[in-house]
MARNUFI-721279 format. One line per 5 residues: their letters; for each residue z, y, x of N, C-alpha, C, O. Coordinates in Angstrom, 2 decimals. Atoms other than C-alpha are relative to their C-alpha. Last residue first. Layout:
// residues N
a) Z/Y/X/Z/Y/X/Z/Y/X/Z/Y/X; ...
// end
This chain:
// residues 241
tlvnt) 1.38/-0.35/-0.28/6.43/-59.45/238.32/-0.44/-0.53/1.36/-1.58/-0.33/1.76; 0.92/0.53/1.00/9.52/-61.05/236.78/-1.44/0.27/0.36/-2.34/-0.39/-0.17; 0.42/1.33/-0.36/11.74/-60.67/239.84/-0.94/-0.62/-1.02/-1.35/-1.77/-0.87; 0.58/0.60/1.19/12.09/-56.92/239.63/-0.55/-1.37/0.34/-1.54/-1.47/1.06; 1.32/0.60/-0.15/14.34/-55.92/242.52/-0.45/-0.67/-1.28/0.32/-1.42/-1.89
vqpfv) -0.12/1.43/-0.26/17.29/-53.81/241.41/-1.40/-0.61/0.03/-2.25/-0.26/-0.78; -0.34/0.16/-1.41/16.91/-50.04/241.78/0.15/-1.47/0.38/0.16/-1.81/1.56; 1.16/0.34/-0.83/15.04/-50.10/238.48/0.32/-0.16/1.48/-0.52/-0.63/2.25; -0.57/0.17/-1.33/18.31/-50.27/236.48/-1.10/-0.36/1.01/-1.03/-1.42/1.63; -1.25/-0.75/-0.11/16.42/-50.73/233.22/0.62/-0.33/1.35/0.47/-1.44/1.85
rmfae) -0.94/0.42/-1.03/12.77/-51.81/233.05/1.22/0.93/0.00/1.08/2.15/-0.04; -0.50/-1.21/-0.66/10.76/-51.51/229.87/1.10/-0.43/0.96/1.96/-1.24/0.61; -1.44/-0.20/-0.15/8.85/-54.64/228.91/0.26/1.37/0.62/-0.57/1.90/1.35; -0.41/-1.23/-0.66/5.38/-55.53/227.65/1.51/0.13/0.00/2.19/-0.25/-0.95; -1.21/-0.54/0.61/3.90/-58.92/226.86/0.44/1.20/0.81/0.21/1.27/2.02
gmtah) -1.08/-0.65/-0.72/0.38/-60.09/227.64/1.21/0.33/-0.85/1.14/0.31/-2.08; -1.05/-0.29/0.98/-2.60/-62.26/226.78/1.20/0.57/0.75/1.49/0.15/1.87; -1.36/-0.05/-0.52/-5.77/-62.25/228.90/0.97/0.36/-1.12/0.68/1.23/-1.94; -0.84/0.32/1.15/-9.03/-63.30/227.27/1.45/-0.06/0.45/2.15/-1.05/0.22; -1.23/0.70/-0.34/-11.64/-61.88/229.61/0.80/-0.24/-1.27/0.52/0.37/-2.30
plgln) -0.75/0.49/1.16/-15.18/-60.56/229.59/1.24/-0.75/0.45/1.23/-1.44/1.47; 0.30/1.39/0.33/-16.19/-58.71/232.76/0.80/-0.43/-1.24/1.89/0.08/-1.48; 0.69/0.05/1.27/-16.20/-54.92/232.93/-0.34/-1.41/-0.43/-1.19/-1.61/-1.30; 1.43/0.17/-0.23/-15.42/-55.04/236.62/-0.78/-0.05/-1.31/-1.99/-0.29/-1.31; 0.60/0.20/1.31/-11.91/-53.64/236.31/-1.51/-0.04/0.16/-2.14/1.00/0.36
pganr) 1.35/-0.54/0.20/-10.27/-54.13/239.67/-0.51/-0.32/-1.39/-0.42/-1.46/-1.86; 0.96/0.40/-1.01/-6.54/-54.89/239.37/-1.36/0.60/-0.29/-1.50/1.39/-1.21; -0.61/0.78/-1.08/-3.34/-54.44/237.39/-0.98/-0.40/1.10/-0.58/-1.04/2.07; -0.93/-0.76/-0.83/-4.31/-51.60/235.06/0.51/-0.74/1.22/1.04/-0.12/2.14; 0.56/-1.27/-0.44/-7.43/-52.86/233.29/0.88/0.70/1.03/0.37/1.40/1.91
qlqtg) 1.24/0.22/-0.76/-6.39/-56.49/233.06/-0.52/1.31/0.58/-0.95/1.36/1.73; -0.38/0.62/-1.27/-2.84/-55.59/232.02/-1.23/-0.19/0.88/-1.20/0.10/2.08; -0.58/-1.04/-0.85/-4.11/-53.23/229.35/0.35/-0.55/1.37/0.13/0.11/2.39; 1.11/-0.88/-0.40/-6.34/-55.96/227.93/0.50/1.11/0.91/-0.14/1.43/1.91; 0.77/0.71/-1.02/-3.40/-58.38/227.95/-1.18/0.82/0.50/-1.51/0.81/1.68
rrkal) -0.74/-0.13/-1.26/-1.26/-55.83/226.12/-0.72/-0.73/1.12/-0.68/-0.29/2.27; 0.08/-1.40/-0.44/-3.93/-55.58/223.42/0.73/0.18/1.32/0.20/0.83/2.23; 1.36/-0.27/-0.47/-4.33/-59.36/223.15/-0.12/1.42/0.53/-0.74/1.64/1.57; 0.14/0.67/-1.30/-0.56/-59.87/222.97/-1.40/0.23/0.57/-1.55/0.39/1.78; -0.69/-0.84/-0.98/-0.40/-57.28/220.17/-0.13/-0.60/1.40/-0.33/0.12/2.37
dtyye) 0.86/-1.16/-0.30/-3.06/-59.19/218.21/0.65/0.90/1.05/-0.04/1.42/1.92; 1.15/0.53/-0.74/-1.03/-62.40/218.47/-0.93/1.14/0.39/-1.41/1.21/1.52; -0.40/0.16/-1.40/2.07/-60.44/217.52/-1.05/-0.71/0.84/-1.03/-0.60/2.07; -0.35/-1.30/-0.57/0.51/-59.15/214.30/0.31/-0.16/1.48/-0.20/0.60/2.31; 1.24/-0.64/-0.47/-1.13/-62.51/213.60/0.27/1.35/0.63/-0.42/1.76/1.56
wlhhq) 0.69/0.85/-0.97/2.18/-64.39/213.44/-1.23/0.71/0.58/-1.41/0.77/1.80; 0.00/-0.60/-1.33/4.07/-61.52/211.78/-0.77/-0.84/1.04/-0.95/-0.38/2.16; 0.87/-1.18/0.00/3.24/-62.41/208.16/-0.08/0.65/1.37/-0.97/1.47/1.61; 1.36/0.40/-0.39/4.76/-65.84/208.82/-0.97/1.16/0.04/-2.01/1.08/0.69; 0.70/-1.25/-0.34/8.21/-64.29/208.73/-1.43/-0.30/0.46/-1.91/0.23/1.46
aamce) -0.53/-1.06/0.86/10.21/-67.02/206.96/-0.68/1.34/0.27/-0.63/2.24/-0.57; 0.73/-0.05/1.26/7.95/-69.60/208.63/0.47/1.12/-0.92/-0.31/1.62/-1.73; -0.73/-1.01/0.76/9.30/-68.90/212.11/-0.71/0.25/-1.34/-1.31/1.30/-1.56; -1.26/0.59/0.47/8.14/-72.16/213.73/0.73/0.95/-0.95/1.55/0.51/-1.76; 0.28/0.72/1.24/4.64/-70.65/213.87/1.20/-0.80/-0.49/1.18/-1.30/-1.62
makrk) 0.08/-0.96/1.09/5.91/-68.16/216.42/-0.19/-0.72/-1.33/0.37/-0.32/-2.35; -1.36/-0.44/0.28/6.95/-71.05/218.68/0.01/1.01/-1.15/0.88/0.94/-2.02; -0.66/1.11/0.70/3.47/-72.58/218.42/1.44/0.37/-0.36/1.92/0.02/-1.43; 0.55/0.03/1.35/1.98/-69.18/219.33/0.65/-1.13/-0.82/0.98/-0.93/-1.98; -0.62/-1.08/0.76/4.31/-68.90/222.32/-0.50/-0.02/-1.44/0.28/0.16/-2.37
idfvp) -1.38/0.41/0.25/3.20/-72.32/223.54/0.71/1.07/-0.82/1.43/0.75/-1.77; 0.06/1.02/1.05/-0.46/-71.36/223.15/1.40/-0.50/-0.35/1.67/-0.83/-1.50; 0.07/-0.62/1.31/0.35/-68.20/225.10/-0.08/-1.02/-1.13/0.48/-0.80/-2.20; -0.95/0.58/0.94/1.67/-70.13/228.08/-0.15/0.57/-1.41/0.71/0.34/-2.26; -0.16/1.46/-0.16/-1.06/-69.71/230.71/0.91/-0.64/-1.05/0.83/-1.85/-1.27
tidll) 1.17/0.81/0.37/-2.06/-66.28/229.30/0.25/-1.49/0.14/-0.10/-2.24/-0.78; -0.50/1.23/0.60/1.44/-64.79/229.56/-1.14/-0.92/-0.43/-0.95/-1.84/-1.23; 1.12/0.85/0.39/0.55/-62.00/231.99/0.55/-1.33/-0.53/1.10/-2.12/0.23; -0.10/1.37/-0.46/3.55/-59.66/232.02/-1.16/-0.82/-0.53/-1.39/-0.85/-1.74; 0.91/0.79/0.83/3.14/-55.91/231.77/-0.06/-1.40/0.59/-0.44/-1.58/1.75
vepkf) 0.33/1.32/-0.52/6.16/-54.07/233.18/-0.91/-0.68/-1.01/-0.52/-0.87/-2.17; 0.01/-0.12/-1.45/6.73/-50.33/232.73/-0.39/-1.32/0.67/-0.82/-1.34/1.82; -0.02/1.22/-0.82/5.96/-50.11/229.03/-0.07/0.31/1.49/-0.89/1.12/1.93; 1.10/-0.18/-0.95/6.87/-46.78/227.40/0.01/-1.19/0.96/0.86/-1.25/1.85; 0.23/1.12/-0.92/9.01/-47.28/224.29/-1.24/0.27/0.85/-2.35/0.43/0.33
gcmep) 0.05/-0.54/-1.35/10.17/-44.04/222.68/-0.25/-1.05/1.06/0.16/-0.89/2.21; -1.23/0.35/-0.73/11.20/-45.95/219.57/0.02/0.54/1.42/0.92/0.22/2.19; -1.13/-0.61/0.69/8.70/-44.59/217.05/1.31/-0.19/0.76/2.32/0.40/0.40; 0.16/-1.46/-0.05/5.74/-45.27/219.35/1.19/0.71/-0.62/1.53/1.83/-0.22; -0.36/-0.60/-1.29/6.98/-48.81/219.95/-0.09/1.51/0.03/0.74/2.17/0.67
qhpef) 0.74/-1.26/0.09/7.00/-49.91/216.30/0.29/0.81/1.26/1.12/1.72/1.23; 1.10/0.19/0.96/7.98/-53.60/216.49/-0.85/1.26/-0.14/-2.07/1.16/-0.29; -0.39/-0.01/1.41/10.05/-53.11/219.63/-1.22/-0.08/-0.91/-2.36/0.06/-0.46; 0.70/-0.96/0.85/8.83/-54.19/223.08/0.46/-0.07/-1.45/0.49/-1.16/-2.03; 1.29/0.40/0.52/11.33/-56.00/225.24/-0.52/0.94/-1.09/0.23/1.71/-1.69
lfvpp) -0.06/-0.24/1.44/13.98/-54.31/227.32/-1.35/-0.33/-0.61/-2.37/0.25/-0.24; 1.31/-0.33/0.53/14.24/-55.77/230.83/0.10/0.09/-1.52/0.56/-0.85/-2.17; 0.12/0.11/1.45/17.54/-55.78/232.68/-1.39/0.44/-0.42/-1.90/1.46/0.05; 0.87/-0.99/0.63/18.03/-56.42/236.38/-0.15/-0.30/-1.48/-0.06/-1.45/-1.92; 1.43/0.31/0.02/20.99/-58.65/237.24/-0.82/1.15/-0.57/-0.29/1.97/-1.33
agtpe) 0.65/-0.92/0.94/24.41/-57.21/238.14/-1.50/-0.25/-0.01/-2.23/0.35/0.78; 0.71/-1.13/-0.58/26.62/-59.85/239.74/-0.65/0.84/-1.09/-0.34/0.69/-2.27; 1.40/0.19/-0.36/29.11/-62.06/237.97/-0.54/1.19/0.77/0.16/2.18/0.98; 0.84/-1.20/0.08/32.89/-62.29/237.66/-1.41/-0.26/0.53/-1.60/-1.06/1.45; -0.08/-0.87/-1.17/34.22/-65.86/237.35/-0.87/1.24/-0.20/-1.88/1.18/-0.89
gtapy) 1.05/0.02/-1.01/34.72/-67.55/234.03/0.22/1.00/1.11/1.06/1.90/1.03; 0.13/1.23/-0.77/36.72/-67.07/230.83/-1.12/0.14/1.03/-2.13/0.79/0.76; 0.89/0.99/0.61/37.29/-63.51/229.71/-0.10/-1.20/0.93/0.13/-1.09/2.14; -0.63/1.26/0.40/40.11/-61.08/230.44/-0.92/-0.93/-0.79/-0.71/-1.17/-1.98; 0.32/0.15/1.43/38.24/-58.37/232.39/0.46/-1.38/-0.47/0.11/-2.38/0.16
gaaqs) -1.14/-0.09/0.88/40.15/-57.86/235.63/-0.30/-0.17/-1.47/0.61/-0.13/-2.30; -0.93/1.09/-0.28/37.45/-59.11/237.97/1.18/-0.01/-0.96/1.74/-1.06/-1.25; -1.35/-0.50/-0.28/34.95/-56.78/236.34/0.97/-1.16/0.17/1.17/-1.96/-0.74; -0.15/-0.24/-1.44/31.35/-57.98/236.66/1.43/0.34/0.39/1.79/0.28/1.57; -0.05/1.31/-0.67/31.31/-59.54/233.17/0.17/0.13/1.50/0.55/-0.83/2.17
firak) -1.36/0.55/0.05/32.25/-56.13/231.74/0.10/-1.32/0.76/1.14/-1.63/1.34; -0.93/-0.80/-0.80/29.00/-54.53/232.90/1.38/-0.65/0.06/1.97/-0.79/1.13; 0.45/0.03/-1.39/26.61/-57.22/231.66/0.99/0.74/0.90/1.32/0.27/1.99; -0.39/1.31/-0.52/28.60/-57.59/228.45/-0.38/-0.13/1.46/0.36/-0.70/2.25; -1.45/-0.01/-0.20/28.27/-53.86/227.85/0.47/-1.32/0.59/1.29/-1.34/1.51
lalqg) -0.29/-0.80/-1.19/24.52/-54.05/228.44/1.50/0.08/0.27/1.93/0.04/1.42; 0.44/0.76/-1.18/24.13/-56.92/225.96/0.33/0.76/1.28/0.78/0.16/2.26; -0.94/1.10/-0.20/26.21/-55.13/223.32/-0.35/-0.79/1.26/0.53/-1.16/2.03; -1.23/-0.58/-0.54/24.11/-51.98/223.74/1.04/-1.08/0.27/1.74/-1.03/1.29; 0.26/-0.43/-1.37/20.90/-53.95/223.28/1.24/0.57/0.66/1.52/0.27/1.82
atphd) 0.08/1.20/-0.84/22.26/-55.75/220.21/-0.23/0.38/1.46/0.38/-0.21/2.36; -1.36/0.52/-0.10/23.28/-52.43/218.65/0.03/-1.23/0.90/0.92/-1.37/1.74; -0.73/-0.72/-1.05/19.85/-51.05/219.53/1.45/-0.43/0.12/2.02/-0.38/1.21; 0.63/0.20/-1.31/18.24/-53.88/217.52/0.70/0.80/1.10/1.08/0.21/2.11; -0.53/1.21/-0.65/20.66/-53.94/214.58/-0.55/-0.17/1.40/0.14/-0.69/2.28
gnypd) -1.16/-0.31/-0.82/19.80/-50.32/213.75/0.61/-1.21/0.68/1.34/-1.06/1.67; -0.85/1.18/0.03/16.34/-51.29/212.52/1.18/0.21/0.95/1.06/-0.03/2.15; 0.29/0.82/1.17/13.87/-48.57/211.60/0.85/-1.25/-0.09/0.82/-1.96/-1.10; -0.43/-0.65/1.24/15.14/-45.81/213.89/-0.22/-0.85/-1.24/0.29/-0.51/-2.31; 0.90/0.56/1.01/14.93/-48.11/216.93/0.43/0.56/-1.35/1.34/0.03/-1.98
altht) 0.35/-0.90/1.11/16.47/-46.83/220.16/-0.96/-0.74/-0.93/-1.96/-1.30/-0.49; -1.20/-0.68/0.46/18.34/-48.80/222.83/-0.28/1.04/-1.07/0.61/1.81/-1.44; -0.06/-1.41/-0.38/15.53/-51.27/223.40/1.21/0.66/-0.65/1.77/0.14/-1.61; 0.66/-1.03/0.79/16.31/-54.92/222.81/0.08/1.39/0.63/0.94/1.66/1.47; -0.62/-0.37/1.27/17.17/-57.67/225.29/-0.77/1.15/-0.64/-1.86/1.50/-0.19
lmnap) 0.96/-0.59/0.92/16.09/-59.56/228.40/0.70/0.32/-1.30/1.46/-0.50/-1.82; -0.42/-0.07/1.40/18.43/-60.32/231.29/-1.07/0.71/-0.80/-1.61/1.73/-0.37; 0.70/-1.02/0.80/17.47/-61.55/234.74/0.59/0.00/-1.40/1.08/-1.02/-1.88; 0.73/-0.79/-0.99/19.19/-63.56/237.53/-0.76/1.14/-0.68/-1.10/2.13/-0.04; 1.46/-0.13/-0.03/21.66/-64.80/234.95/-0.54/0.82/1.16/0.11/1.74/1.66
nverf) 0.18/-0.73/-1.26/25.23/-65.96/235.56/-1.49/0.27/0.25/-2.05/-0.20/1.23; 1.41/0.06/-0.39/24.90/-68.39/232.62/-0.23/0.60/1.38/-1.03/0.10/2.17; 0.44/1.40/-0.04/28.61/-69.11/232.13/-1.42/-0.11/0.55/-1.71/-0.99/1.36; -0.60/0.64/-1.17/29.65/-65.58/233.10/-0.40/-1.47/0.12/-0.54/-1.99/1.23; 0.60/-0.60/-1.19/27.20/-64.05/230.63/0.54/-0.67/1.26/-0.22/-0.97/2.18
itvlr) 1.33/0.60/-0.16/28.34/-66.47/227.94/-0.66/0.52/1.27/-1.28/-0.25/2.02; -0.22/1.40/-0.38/31.96/-65.39/228.45/-1.33/-0.71/0.23/-1.48/-1.44/1.20; -0.42/-0.01/-1.40/30.92/-61.73/228.38/0.21/-1.43/0.50/-0.20/-1.76/1.61; 1.18/-0.26/-0.83/29.00/-62.33/225.15/0.36/0.01/1.49/-0.39/-0.52/2.31; 0.84/1.20/0.02/31.99/-63.97/223.48/-1.23/0.18/0.87/-1.65/-0.75/1.56
dvled) -0.63/1.04/-0.81/34.25/-61.12/224.57/-0.85/-1.26/0.07/-1.00/-1.86/1.13; 0.19/-0.37/-1.41/31.84/-58.53/223.19/0.59/-1.07/0.90/-0.03/-1.46/1.90; 1.40/0.25/-0.32/31.78/-60.35/219.85/-0.30/0.35/1.45/-1.03/-0.38/2.13; 0.22/1.44/-0.10/35.57/-60.52/219.72/-1.43/-0.31/0.40/-1.68/-1.20/1.22; -0.55/0.44/-1.28/35.92/-56.81/220.49/-0.27/-1.50/0.20/-0.59/-1.94/1.30
terlp) -1.43/0.28/0.08/33.60/-56.05/217.59/0.47/-0.43/1.38/-0.33/-0.86/2.21; -0.72/0.35/-1.22/30.16/-54.46/217.42/1.46/-0.24/-0.30/2.09/0.53/-1.03; -1.07/-0.91/-0.45/28.52/-54.52/214.02/0.63/-0.51/1.30/0.84/-1.71/1.47; -0.66/0.70/-1.11/25.16/-55.96/212.96/1.03/0.97/0.57/0.69/2.09/0.95; 0.13/-0.35/-1.42/24.38/-54.20/209.71/0.64/-1.04/0.92/1.55/-1.78/0.55
ydgad) 0.19/-1.06/1.01/22.19/-55.42/208.23/1.33/0.37/-0.69/1.45/0.21/-1.90; 1.03/-1.02/-0.22/23.09/-58.55/210.18/-0.02/0.99/-1.17/0.57/0.75/-2.22; 0.44/-0.74/1.17/25.99/-60.97/210.57/-1.02/1.07/0.35/-1.04/1.59/1.47; -0.75/-1.25/0.11/27.85/-62.09/213.70/-0.41/0.84/-1.20/0.16/1.90/-1.45; -0.24/-0.19/1.43/26.67/-65.69/213.47/0.84/1.24/-0.27/1.82/1.19/-1.00
lfeid) -1.34/-0.56/0.12/27.05/-66.22/217.25/0.35/0.36/-1.44/1.51/0.65/-1.73; -0.09/-0.96/1.11/24.08/-68.57/217.54/1.45/0.48/-0.12/2.38/-0.32/-0.18; -1.34/-0.03/0.58/23.29/-70.35/220.82/0.04/1.10/-1.05/-0.50/2.19/-0.84; -0.29/-1.08/0.94/19.91/-71.37/222.19/1.40/-0.15/-0.55/1.89/-1.26/-0.75; -1.21/0.30/0.76/18.61/-73.35/225.14/0.29/1.17/-0.92/-0.14/2.30/-0.66
agltg) -1.26/-0.73/-0.19/15.04/-72.61/226.16/1.14/-0.64/-0.75/0.93/-1.32/-1.76; -0.71/0.61/-1.12/11.84/-74.62/226.67/1.33/0.65/0.30/1.81/0.59/1.44; 0.12/-0.87/-1.18/9.55/-72.47/224.54/0.68/-0.60/1.23/0.39/-0.20/2.35; 1.42/-0.09/-0.35/9.10/-75.21/221.93/-0.20/0.80/1.28/-1.04/0.46/2.11; 0.38/1.28/-0.59/12.83/-75.89/221.94/-1.46/-0.02/0.44/-1.79/-0.57/1.48
aanea) -0.58/0.03/-1.35/13.52/-72.20/221.36/-0.37/-1.29/0.71/-0.69/-1.28/1.89; 0.75/-0.93/-0.84/11.11/-72.17/218.42/0.51/-0.03/1.43/-0.28/-0.08/2.38; 1.31/0.59/-0.26/12.62/-75.31/216.87/-0.83/0.89/0.93/-1.51/0.40/1.83; -0.20/1.14/-0.89/16.13/-73.92/217.24/-1.33/-0.65/0.36/-1.56/-1.01/1.51; -0.23/-0.52/-1.35/14.98/-70.60/215.77/0.24/-1.13/1.00/-0.21/-1.05/2.14
etrrm) 1.21/-0.61/-0.52/13.45/-72.24/212.70/0.19/0.44/1.46/-0.64/0.15/2.31; 0.94/1.08/-0.32/16.46/-74.48/212.17/-1.28/0.55/0.59/-1.81/0.01/1.57; -0.52/0.73/-1.16/18.88/-71.56/212.38/-1.00/-1.07/0.43/-1.32/-1.20/1.61; 0.34/-0.80/-1.17/16.70/-69.53/210.02/0.51/-0.64/1.28/-0.13/-0.55/2.33; 1.45/0.01/-0.19/16.83/-72.28/207.41/-0.39/0.76/1.25/-1.21/0.29/2.04
ekiee) 0.34/1.30/-0.54/20.59/-72.71/207.84/-1.50/-0.12/0.27/-1.91/-0.71/1.27; -0.51/0.07/-1.37/21.16/-69.00/207.39/-0.36/-1.34/0.65/-0.75/-1.38/1.81; 0.88/-0.82/-0.85/18.89/-68.95/204.35/0.46/-0.07/1.44/-0.36/-0.20/2.35; 1.28/0.71/-0.15/20.71/-71.84/202.70/-0.93/0.76/0.93/-1.63/0.16/1.76; -0.22/1.11/-0.93/24.05/-70.16/203.37/-1.27/-0.81/0.21/-1.53/-1.28/1.32
lskga) -0.24/-0.51/-1.35/22.88/-66.91/201.78/0.16/-1.14/1.00/-0.44/-1.10/2.07; -1.32/-0.59/-0.19/21.44/-68.68/198.75/0.15/0.47/1.44/-0.65/0.13/2.31; -0.91/0.71/-0.90/17.71/-69.23/198.25/1.35/0.72/0.07/1.43/1.94/-0.09; -1.25/0.36/0.65/16.01/-67.77/195.17/0.98/-0.77/0.86/1.91/-1.38/0.34; 0.10/1.38/0.47/12.43/-67.77/196.48/1.31/-0.50/-0.61/1.39/-1.65/-1.04
rwasa) 0.87/-0.01/1.19/12.54/-63.98/196.69/-0.15/-1.40/-0.59/-0.37/-1.56/-1.79; -0.75/-0.59/1.10/15.53/-64.31/199.02/-0.84/0.00/-1.29/-0.33/-0.28/-2.37; -0.99/0.98/0.43/13.58/-66.73/201.20/0.85/0.54/-1.15/1.18/-0.18/-2.09; 0.69/1.04/0.76/10.57/-64.41/201.38/0.98/-1.04/-0.53/0.80/-1.56/-1.62; 0.34/-0.44/1.36/12.79/-61.48/202.37/-0.64/-1.11/-0.83/-0.32/-1.25/-2.01
segre) 0.29/1.27/0.69/14.35/-63.20/205.37/-0.41/0.25/-1.45/0.00/-0.46/-2.36; 1.29/0.48/-0.49/14.62/-60.38/207.89/-0.37/-1.35/-0.60/-1.00/-2.19/0.06; 1.04/-1.01/-0.14/17.38/-58.12/206.57/-1.37/-0.53/0.37/-2.36/0.20/0.24; 0.06/-1.01/1.05/19.96/-60.44/205.11/-1.24/0.89/0.10/-1.90/1.17/-0.90; -0.04/0.58/1.34/19.70/-63.69/207.05/-0.14/1.02/-1.12/-0.67/0.70/-2.18
gfslc) 0.94/-0.85/0.72/18.56/-62.27/210.36/-0.05/-0.38/-1.46/-1.08/-0.25/-2.12; 1.16/0.78/0.44/20.31/-65.30/211.85/-1.09/0.88/-0.61/-2.17/0.39/-0.94; -0.01/0.31/1.43/22.74/-63.20/213.84/-1.21/-0.85/-0.31/-2.06/-1.08/0.55; -1.22/-0.58/0.54/23.74/-62.55/217.46/0.13/-0.24/-1.49/1.24/-0.34/-2.01; 0.32/-0.71/1.24/21.09/-64.94/218.69/1.29/0.52/-0.61/2.16/-0.27/-1.00
vvkvh) -1.16/-0.22/0.86/21.78/-65.87/222.32/-0.46/0.81/-1.21/-0.90/1.95/-1.06; 0.19/-1.00/1.05/18.86/-67.38/224.21/1.28/0.07/-0.81/1.82/-0.95/-1.24; -0.97/0.07/1.10/19.55/-69.20/227.48/-0.27/1.15/-0.95/-0.26/2.31/-0.55; 0.01/-1.17/0.88/16.70/-69.83/229.91/0.97/-0.25/-1.14/0.91/-1.27/-1.83; -0.80/0.16/1.21/17.07/-72.19/232.88/-0.03/1.30/-0.79/0.23/2.38/-0.25
egraa) -1.20/-0.81/0.12/14.25/-72.00/235.39/0.72/-0.29/-1.31/0.12/-0.74/-2.28; -1.19/0.81/-0.21/11.81/-74.83/236.09/1.29/0.78/-0.08/2.34/0.26/0.30; -0.34/-0.04/-1.43/8.81/-72.57/236.56/1.24/-0.83/0.32/1.68/-0.88/1.47; 1.04/0.75/-0.70/7.56/-73.64/233.12/0.23/-0.01/1.51/-0.19/-0.94/2.21; -0.27/1.43/0.19/10.88/-72.47/231.67/-1.01/-0.85/0.75/-0.66/-1.89/1.31
alaia) -1.18/0.32/-0.80/10.36/-69.01/233.17/0.32/-1.49/-0.10/0.62/-2.14/0.90; 0.37/-0.05/-1.42/6.82/-68.84/231.79/1.18/-0.40/0.88/1.02/-1.18/1.82; 0.79/1.20/-0.30/7.96/-70.01/228.34/-0.43/-0.04/1.46/-0.45/-1.11/2.07; -0.87/1.17/0.04/10.70/-67.37/228.21/-0.76/-1.26/0.40/-0.29/-2.04/1.22; -0.86/-0.06/-1.19/8.38/-64.57/229.33/0.92/-1.21/0.07/1.14/-1.76/1.15
ggarw) 0.82/0.31/-1.17/5.85/-65.65/226.69/0.81/0.01/1.29/0.66/-0.88/2.12; 0.33/1.42/-0.03/8.42/-65.81/223.91/-0.83/-0.39/1.21/-0.63/-1.47/1.77; -0.18/0.53/-1.36/9.78/-62.37/224.76/-0.34/-1.48/0.12/0.01/-2.12/1.11; -0.02/-1.01/-1.05/9.02/-60.08/221.82/0.09/-0.54/1.42/-0.28/0.15/2.36; 1.09/-0.99/0.03/7.92/-62.28/218.96/-0.07/0.77/1.31/-1.16/0.98/1.85
vfdaa) 1.30/0.69/0.04/10.11/-65.28/219.81/-1.14/1.00/0.06/-2.03/0.87/0.89; 0.34/0.50/-1.34/13.21/-63.40/220.96/-1.36/-0.66/0.03/-2.02/-0.69/1.08; 0.38/-1.08/-0.92/13.28/-61.41/217.73/-0.45/-0.51/1.36/-1.43/-0.03/1.91; 1.41/0.04/-0.41/13.16/-64.47/215.46/-0.37/1.01/1.07/-1.45/0.91/1.65; 0.48/1.32/-0.38/16.81/-65.39/214.88/-1.43/-0.01/0.53/-1.80/-0.93/1.27
hasvv) 0.25/0.90/1.12/18.16/-61.86/214.91/-0.69/-1.28/0.49/-1.03/-1.39/1.66; -0.79/-0.42/1.16/19.72/-59.45/217.40/-0.09/-1.03/-1.13/0.91/-1.37/-1.76; 0.86/-0.29/1.14/18.42/-61.33/220.43/0.85/0.37/-1.20/1.81/-0.33/-1.51; -0.89/-0.35/1.10/20.12/-61.47/223.83/-0.84/0.56/-1.14/-1.47/1.61/-1.00; 0.70/-0.80/1.01/17.99/-63.34/226.37/0.96/0.25/-1.15/1.45/-0.70/-1.77
ltsst) -0.75/-0.12/1.25/19.67/-64.65/229.54/-0.75/0.95/-0.93/-1.12/2.06/-0.53; 0.30/-1.21/0.76/17.51/-65.88/232.41/0.80/-0.03/-1.29/0.87/-1.05/-1.96; -0.22/-0.03/1.45/18.64/-68.42/234.99/-0.38/1.36/-0.57/-0.28/2.39/0.09; -0.07/-1.36/0.52/17.59/-69.39/238.52/0.10/-0.03/-1.52/-0.47/-0.91/-2.17; 1.10/-0.39/0.88/18.36/-72.99/239.47/0.21/1.42/-0.50/1.30/1.78/-0.94
m) -0.42/-0.24/1.38/20.80/-73.34/242.38/-1.19/0.50/-0.83/-1.96/1.36/-0.38
// end
């Protein structure tokens, strides 16, 4: 059976900036990756489109297209739940939909947001929803479609302002072989083009840390690119490293 990874993203672009390399690596290994976007980021993360006079429905369709193109570039499937943003609110229906997806995918790994972000409440809401779905999907009595699942390890991807979110990386992932793919995926997200260089620079910094911390540092020049994750439920074997 092909191994699967489930990525729960609050908005249409979060999975690209924060986990695009991990997604591309998994896809390159022949694994199935499913991205779930809880919203399009239509209200809070599409400022340039609002300034251009676009309507709400036009913006949602634009962000959908961008995210579909990015996911296709990375080699992932994608599904949009259109739950709204700013704020993203938990509902019983939304939890049920996530549990059903969780049972359909039966992931070996799950990637999602950190549980603290004072600058964007949608991110921790998405993280909490993902963790609830993980727990509920294991319960034989939970009334959702599909068979109960196991409990995969969870990796929380790096927030935009890590120092403000209490984010301390525990897993540094070398994404050098697929960084060009991640960059192409980032460039699909035209509504937030100002972040392309920010996340390219961040990948360089994390790659430098990975080189220094993961093996002998001989002072040699290198161009390693990286992504950082925080590990949840560490008692479960980490299959990403």
